[in-house]
C-alpha positions in Angstrom: 157.1 119.7 200.3 153.4 120.1 199.0 152.9 119.8 195.1 150.6 123.0 194.9 153.7 125.8 196.1 155.2 125.1 192.5 152.4 127.2 191.4 154.3 130.2 192.6 156.4 129.7 189.5 155.7 131.5 186.6 154.4 129.5 183.6 153.4 130.4 179.9 150.4 128.5 177.8 151.8 127.1 174.6 150.6 125.1 171.9 153.5 123.0 170.4 152.8 121.7 167.1 154.2 118.4 164.9 154.1 116.3 161.9 152.2 113.2 162.9 152.0 109.7 161.6 149.0 110.3 159.5 148.4 113.9 160.2 149.6 117.0 162.0 148.9 117.2 165.6 149.3 119.9 168.3 149.1 119.3 172.1 149.0 122.0 174.7 152.2 123.2 177.0 152.9 125.4 179.5 156.9 124.8 180.0 158.6 126.5 177.3 161.6 128.4 178.8 164.8 130.1 176.9 168.0 128.5 178.1 170.4 130.9 176.0 170.6 133.9 173.7 173.7 132.9 171.9 173.1 130.2 170.4 169.4 131.0 171.0 168.1 128.0 172.4 164.8 126.7 174.4 164.0 124.0 176.2 160.0 122.3 176.5 158.9 119.4 179.1 156.8 116.9 177.2 155.4 114.0 179.1 156.4 110.2 178.2 152.5 109.4 177.4 152.1 112.1 175.0 151.9 111.5 171.1 153.4 114.7 170.6 156.6 113.5 172.6 156.6 109.9 170.3 156.3 112.8 166.8 159.1 114.9 168.3 161.4 111.6 168.7 160.7 110.8 164.8 161.1 113.9 163.4 163.5 116.2 165.2 161.7 119.2 165.2 158.2 121.3 166.3 156.7 124.7 166.6 155.6 126.6 169.7 152.6 128.8 169.1 152.7 131.2 171.8 148.8 131.5 173.3 147.6 135.2 173.8 145.1 136.3 176.5 142.7 136.5 173.3 143.0 132.7 172.3 139.5 130.9 172.6 139.4 128.6 175.6 138.0 126.3 172.9 141.4 125.9 171.1 143.0 124.8 174.4 140.4 122.4 175.1 140.8 120.6 171.6 144.2 120.6 171.6 144.9 119.7 175.1 142.3 117.7 176.4 142.2 115.0 173.7 145.3 112.8 171.9 146.7 113.0 168.5 146.6 108.9 168.3 142.9 109.0 168.5 141.6 111.3 165.8 142.7 114.9 164.1 142.5 117.4 167.0 143.1 120.4 164.5 139.6 119.2 162.6 137.8 122.5 164.0 140.9 124.8 165.3 142.5 127.6 162.5 145.8 126.4 161.6 148.8 127.0 158.8 150.9 123.6 158.0 154.8 124.8 157.5 157.0 123.1 154.7 158.6 120.9 157.3 154.7 119.4 158.1 154.4 120.9 161.3 151.3 122.9 162.2 151.2 126.8 163.4 148.2 127.6 165.0 146.5 131.0 163.5 143.5 131.9 166.0 145.1 134.6 168.5 148.3 133.8 168.9 150.9 136.0 169.7 153.5 134.6 167.6 155.4 131.5 166.6 158.3 129.5 165.9 159.7 126.4 164.4 162.5 124.3 166.6 165.2 122.1 165.5 166.0 119.4 168.3 169.7 119.5 169.3 169.7 117.2 172.2 167.0 115.6 175.2 166.8 115.1 178.5 164.6 112.0 180.1 163.2 112.4 183.8 160.9 109.5 185.2 157.5 111.2 183.4 158.9 113.8 180.9 160.9 114.1 177.8 163.0 117.7 178.3 164.0 118.7 174.7 166.6 121.7 174.0 165.6 122.9 170.7 167.0 125.8 168.7 164.5 128.1 167.1 165.5 128.3 163.3 161.9 130.3 161.6 159.1 132.1 162.9 157.0 135.4 163.3 158.6 138.7 162.4 156.5 140.3 165.8 154.4 140.2 168.8 151.0 140.6 168.5 148.4 140.9 171.7 149.3 139.8 174.9 151.0 136.3 176.0 148.9 134.2 178.0 150.3 133.0 181.4 149.3 130.1 183.1 147.9 131.8 186.3 145.5 134.2 183.6 144.4 130.6 182.5 143.5 129.3 185.8 142.4 132.8 187.4 140.4 134.3 184.3 139.8 131.4 182.1 138.7 129.2 185.0 140.7 126.3 183.2 142.2 123.2 184.3 145.3 121.0 184.0 145.0 117.7 182.0 146.6 114.8 183.5 150.2 114.7 182.3 150.6 118.4 182.2 153.3 119.2 184.6 151.1 121.6 186.9 148.1 118.5 187.3 147.3 118.6 190.8 144.5 116.2 191.5 141.8 118.6 193.0 139.5 117.1 196.1 141.6 114.1 196.6 144.4 113.6 199.6 147.7 114.1 199.3 149.6 111.3 197.9 151.7 109.1 200.6 155.1 110.4 201.5 158.4 108.3 201.9 161.3 109.7 203.4 165.4 109.0 202.2 166.9 107.6 205.2 170.5 109.4 204.5 169.6 113.0 203.6 165.8 113.4 204.8 164.3 114.1 201.0 160.9 113.6 200.9 159.2 111.9 197.4 155.6 112.7 197.2 154.4 112.4 193.5 150.7 112.7 192.5 151.2 111.3 189.5 153.5 108.1 189.9 153.3 106.3 193.2 156.7 105.8 195.0 156.0 101.8 194.6 155.9 102.2 190.7 159.3 103.9 190.4 161.9 101.5 188.6 164.4 99.7 191.3 167.2 101.7 189.8 165.7 104.8 190.8 167.5 106.6 193.3 167.2 109.9 195.6 168.1 113.0 193.5 169.8 114.6 196.5 172.0 112.3 197.7 172.1 109.4 195.4 170.6 106.9 198.1 169.2 103.8 196.5 164.9 103.3 196.1 165.4 100.9 199.5 166.5 103.2 201.7 162.9 105.2 201.8 161.0 104.8 204.8 157.0 105.3 204.6 156.0 108.1 206.2 152.7 107.7 208.9 
């Protein structure tokens, strides 16, 4: 399977706000989904390398600002292509700070909500936070920005640790096939050799050792 067929899935564009160690910070994510309506629950995927991931685990809370088609590309650039470890990403982005210490973006967003983490699941590269919205906007303004709009209209790209990141102008990564069930591993971010030895086939649970490299 080629990674780029996953671009057929629908994604949004969101700013995830958290209380940082020294200042509030935020990052751009595109994987926020509603899990259930009763109780109201959402899930968000955040890369292990993101400072935001670390802050969510410390505080147990985060905000989601739903970007609109009018949100400036400069906002996405400031929050999506820099790290909160290196400085205050919000210096030039209009925002407000909630009592909980997490920021909400105020530049042409559709709406926002504050969430409390109720559970989490670890994958090889990302943490999936399951959370309960506990406060938020009273209405929606404008049209939510989709990832397709960001790519096709704004001509934006995905940063290295985004779930939708696919290296451009590079050869596809090497392919490894499970000799038991024939599942094929081909990942752009983590080479097969760098997977932990405890890793197993996601289909048949066979150990890493049974995989064979394809020519």
